C-alpha positions in Angstrom: -2.8 13.1 2.4 -3.3 16.5 0.6 -6.1 18.1 3.3 -7.3 16.5 6.3 -4.9 14.1 8.3 -7.8 11.8 9.2 -10.8 10.7 7.4 -13.9 10.9 10.5 -15.6 7.5 10.8 -18.9 8.7 8.6 -16.7 9.0 5.5 -16.7 5.2 4.8 -20.3 4.3 5.0 -20.0 1.0 2.4 -20.3 -1.6 4.3 -19.0 -5.1 3.4 -19.5 -8.9 3.8 -16.5 -11.4 3.5 -17.7 -14.0 5.9 -17.2 -17.8 5.0 -16.6 -18.0 1.2 -17.4 -14.7 -0.2 -14.1 -14.0 1.0 -12.7 -16.6 -1.9 -15.4 -15.1 -4.0 -13.6 -11.4 -4.2 -10.4 -11.9 -3.5 -9.3 -11.6 -7.5 -10.9 -8.3 -7.6 -9.5 -7.8 -4.2 -6.4 -8.0 -4.9 -5.9 -6.7 -8.7 -3.3 -4.7 -7.8 -1.0 -6.4 -4.8 -1.5 -10.6 -6.8 -1.6 -11.3 -2.9 -2.5 -15.7 -3.6 -5.4 -16.2 -1.9 -4.4 -18.6 1.2 -6.4 -21.6 1.2 -4.2 -25.4 2.0 -1.7 -25.7 -0.3 -0.5 -22.0 0.7 -0.7 -22.7 3.9 1.1 -26.1 3.5 4.1 -24.3 1.4 4.6 -21.7 3.7 4.6 -24.1 7.5 8.4 -24.5 6.3 8.6 -20.9 7.4 10.6 -20.2 10.6 8.6 -20.3 14.3 5.3 -20.7 12.8 2.2 -20.9 15.4 0.7 -23.2 13.3 1.1 -27.3 13.6 -1.1 -28.2 10.3 -2.5 -26.5 7.0 -5.8 -25.6 7.9 -5.1 -23.6 11.0 -3.6 -21.2 8.8 -5.7 -20.8 6.1 -7.9 -20.2 8.3 -6.3 -17.7 10.7 -5.0 -15.9 7.5 -8.0 -15.5 5.7 -9.5 -14.5 8.5 -6.8 -11.9 8.6 -7.6 -10.8 5.7 -11.3 -11.2 6.1 -10.8 -7.9 8.7 -8.4 -5.8 6.7 -10.8 -6.6 3.7 -13.6 -4.8 6.0 -12.2 -2.5 7.4 -10.9 -3.9 11.5 -7.0 -2.7 11.0 -5.4 -2.3 14.2 -7.3 -6.7 14.3 -5.7 -8.4 10.6 -2.2 -6.7 11.6 -2.0 -8.1 14.9 -3.6 -11.5 14.2 -1.0 -11.3 10.6 1.9 -10.1 13.4 0.8 -13.8 15.7 1.5 -16.1 12.3 4.6 -14.8 12.8 6.7 -13.8 9.2 3.7 -16.5 7.4 1.2 -13.1 8.5 4.0 -10.5 8.0 2.3 -9.7 4.2 -1.5 -8.7 5.5 -0.3 -7.5 9.0 2.3 -5.0 7.1 -0.6 -4.2 4.7 -3.0 -3.5 7.9 -0.6 -2.1 9.3 -0.1 0.8 6.7 -3.8 0.9 5.6 -4.5 1.8 9.9 -1.6 4.1 10.0 -2.3 5.8 7.0 -6.2 6.7 7.0 -6.3 6.4 10.9 -3.6 8.2 12.9 -4.0 12.0 12.7 -0.4 12.7 13.3 2.2 13.2 11.0 4.4 11.9 13.7 3.2 9.0 14.7 2.3 8.0 11.4 6.3 8.0 11.2 6.2 5.9 14.0 3.9 3.3 13.4 6.0 3.2 9.6 9.3 2.2 12.2 7.6 -0.5 13.8 6.2 -2.2 10.6 9.8 -1.4 8.5 11.7 -4.8 10.0 8.7 -7.1 9.8 9.2 -6.1 6.1 12.3 -6.6 6.2 12.3 -9.8 7.6 9.0 -10.5 5.2 11.8 -9.7 2.1 14.7 -11.5 3.8 12.6 -14.9 4.3 10.6 -14.9 1.0 13.0 -13.2 -1.3 11.5 -14.7 -4.3 7.6 -14.0 -3.8 6.9 -9.7 -4.9 5.1 -9.0 -2.4 8.3 -9.5 -0.1 10.1 -6.5 -1.4 6.3 -4.2 -2.6 5.0 -4.1 1.2 9.0 -2.8 2.5 8.4 -0.2 0.3 4.9 0.7 2.0 5.8 1.0 4.8 9.4 3.0 3.4 7.0 4.7 1.6 4.9 5.7 4.8 7.8 6.7 6.2 9.0 9.4 3.8 5.5 10.3 3.7 5.1 11.2 6.7 8.6 13.3 7.5 8.8 17.1 8.0 8.8 18.9 4.8 11.8 21.2 6.0 13.7 17.0 7.4 16.6 15.5 5.3 16.0 12.9 3.6 17.9 9.1 4.5 19.6 8.0 0.6 20.4 5.0 2.1 16.7 4.4 2.8 14.7 5.8 -0.3 17.9 3.4 -2.9 16.6 0.5 -0.3 12.8 1.8 -1.3 13.3 2.2 -4.6 15.2 -1.2 -5.1 12.2 -3.5 -3.4 9.8 -1.4 -5.6 12.1 -2.7 -9.0 12.8 -5.9 -7.5 8.7 -6.4 -7.4 8.6 -5.3 -10.7 10.8 -7.9 -12.2 9.5 -10.2 -9.5 5.7 -9.3 -11.1 5.9 -7.0 -13.8 1.4 -6.6 -13.8 1.9 -5.8 -10.2 -0.3 -2.4 -10.1 0.3 -2.0 -6.8 3.8 -1.4 -6.9 3.7 -0.1 -10.9 1.8 3.0 -8.4 4.1 3.0 -5.6 6.9 3.6 -8.1 5.0 6.2 -9.7 4.2 8.2 -6.7 8.3 7.8 -5.2 9.4 9.1 -8.5 6.9 12.4 -8.2 7.8 12.3 -4.6 11.5 13.2 -5.2 10.8 15.4 -7.5 8.8 17.6 -4.7 10.6 17.2 -2.0 13.9 17.7 -4.5 13.9 19.2 -6.9 14.1 17.9 -10.5 17.8 17.6 -10.6 18.9 16.2 -7.1 15.9 13.9 -7.2 17.4 12.1 -10.2 20.9 12.1 -9.2 19.2 11.0 -5.6 17.8 7.6 -7.4 17.4 8.2 -10.6 13.7 9.9 -10.2 12.2 11.6 -13.0 8.3 13.2 -13.9 8.4 11.3 -17.6 9.4 8.0 -14.7 6.7 9.1 -12.6 3.4 9.2 -15.5 5.1 6.0 -17.1 4.3 4.4 -13.7 1.1 6.0 -12.7 -0.5 5.3 -16.7 0.9 1.3 -15.7 -1.2 1.6 -12.7 -4.6 2.7 -13.6 -3.8 0.6 -16.9 -4.2 -1.9 -14.4 -6.2 -1.7 -11.8 -8.9 1.0 -14.1 -11.3 0.0 -11.0 -9.3 0.7 -8.0 -9.9 4.0 -6.1 -6.4 4.5 -5.7 -5.5 4.4 -8.5 -6.2 7.8 -9.0 -6.3 9.1 -5.9 -2.0 8.3 -5.8 -2.0 9.9 -9.4 -3.5 12.4 -8.4 -1.7 13.5 -5.0 1.7 12.3 -7.9 0.5 15.3 -9.6 -0.1 17.7 -7.3 3.7 17.0 -6.2 4.9 17.1 -9.3 3.4 20.7 -9.9 5.0 21.9 -6.9 1.0 21.6 -5.5 -0.6 23.5 -8.2 -4.1 22.5 -8.3 -4.5 21.9 -12.0 -7.3 20.2 -14.5 -5.8 16.9 -14.0 -5.8 16.2 -10.7 -9.0 17.8 -10.1 -9.8 15.3 -12.6 -7.6 12.0 -10.5 -9.0 13.0 -7.8 -12.9 12.8 -9.3 -12.1 9.7 -10.6 -10.9 8.0 -7.7 -14.1 9.4 -6.1 -17.1 8.4 -7.9 -15.8 4.7 -8.2 -17.4 2.2 -6.1 -15.1 0.4 -4.2 -14.2 -3.3 -3.7 -13.4 -3.1 0.6 -13.0 -1.2 3.0 -9.7 0.6 2.0 -11.1 1.7 -0.9 -13.5 2.9 0.6 -11.3 5.3 2.1 -9.6 5.9 -0.8 -12.9 7.6 -2.5 -13.0 9.4 0.5 -9.9 11.1 0.8 -10.2 11.9 -3.8 -13.9 13.8 -1.9 -11.8 15.7 0.3 -9.6 16.1 -2.1 -12.2 18.4 -3.8 -14.4 19.9 -1.2 
């Protein structure tokens, strides 16, 4: 985030209700960006085969997963993370997504966000190891790694092995699900971040990162989820990185688009609020 490190509690005044059947009714729209499967009994039955599952039956696991996602979508990120962690690998997807959202929006210190990322990385790595055939297993790991990268000191030496891992995770996610809009967005942000931090030549040598690829993936993400504030917020942030933090018309337009969109859940409301703050 390019201005304040933490949003005030009043920044996202929207109230969301996903009680009962409302979560299922909204699921497709809520997960247009990451294509997370609806956690019904059939999905839960498949997850019961995973190691160290605390639930004995599909119905109770499905209900617990839905409750964790419900907490995430109304903005109770810490609760959602804790509920997901209690479900072992079956709940790792919601746990990592909620943890990243909590760090991103609620922690006011870069060191705290970086430590949060360090705690999430092994959870996401285990998810990828046990469920390698699912795009979100790779994408969640990339998100945790990116959270760590975003909150490093500008003068800190980048870990090339970690960069390669993040790049590979996003490529794997998109190989499994080319229409995974959030992975497209994250890959665009990855390219832009490296170019901004390292310069064009070093970024290309490190991971093949370049501005053209950044813009391609960002555009693809916006096409896949045009009504999600995150797509436009991250576009603005990426354009800032690519321009050496010089504010141009395209950056302003991206933040304006993010700020004007109607959010579908608490995370999107916070993203829209961030965009509004960049315009002050």
